[in-house]
N, C-alpha and C positions, 0 to 999 in steps of 0.2 A: 467564480462560483463553482462549488463542487458538491456533488451529492453521492452518497455511498450507502451500501447496505452490508450488514455483517450479521452472521448467524453462527450459532454453535449448538450442537446437540451431542449427547454422549450418554454412556452408561458404564457402570462397573458391576461386577458380580463376584462375591466371595463364595467360593466352593466350601471352604472351611477356613480355619485360622492359619493354614499354611499355603493356600493357593487362591489367587484371585486374577481376574482378567478385566480389561476395560477397553473401551473404544471411544474416540472423540472425533467428530467431523466438524471442521470449520470452513465457512464460506465467506469470502469478502469480495466486494466488487465496487469499484468507483463507477457509478452509473454514468456520470457525465461531468466533465470538467471543462470550463471555458475561462479564458484569461485574456485581458487586454492591458497592455502596458505602453506608455509613451515616455520618452526621455530625450533630452538634448545633450549633445557632446560638443564641447568647444575644442577645436584643433588649433594648436600653436606651432609656429615655426620661429626658431631663434628666440623663443620666449615671448613672442608677440602673437596676439589673436590672428588666425589665418582663415578659419572657416568654422561654421557651425553645422553639425549634422542633426537633423530632426528624425528620430526613429520611432517606429511603432511596431509592436509585436502583438499579433492576435493568434490565439490557439483555441482549437475546439477538439477535444479528445474523448474518445470512448474506449473502454477497455474490456477485456474478457475477464470472467470471474476467476478467482484464485481459490483452489480447493486444497485442503490439507486433511489427511486421515492419519490419526495416531492410534496405534494398538499396543497394548502392553500386557505382559504376564508377569506376575510377581509370585514367587513361591520357593519352596524348599525342595531340593531333590534328595532322595534317600531317606 
């Protein structure tokens, strides 16, 4: 089970036909992730069944938000 939140905000501005700027901010965050897995493994020795391993994995993870800021300028010099 995983829940996340994502957002984006930005703007651009054209000063004239030769110069423009822009900014974009992105936020993403996996709010909560949990997992449960169970599996069996058969161990063989000399090609014959030797043992069986019963395994379970449980995970509960929380993460920090990821931020990205992009800024650009497009224009002609001279």
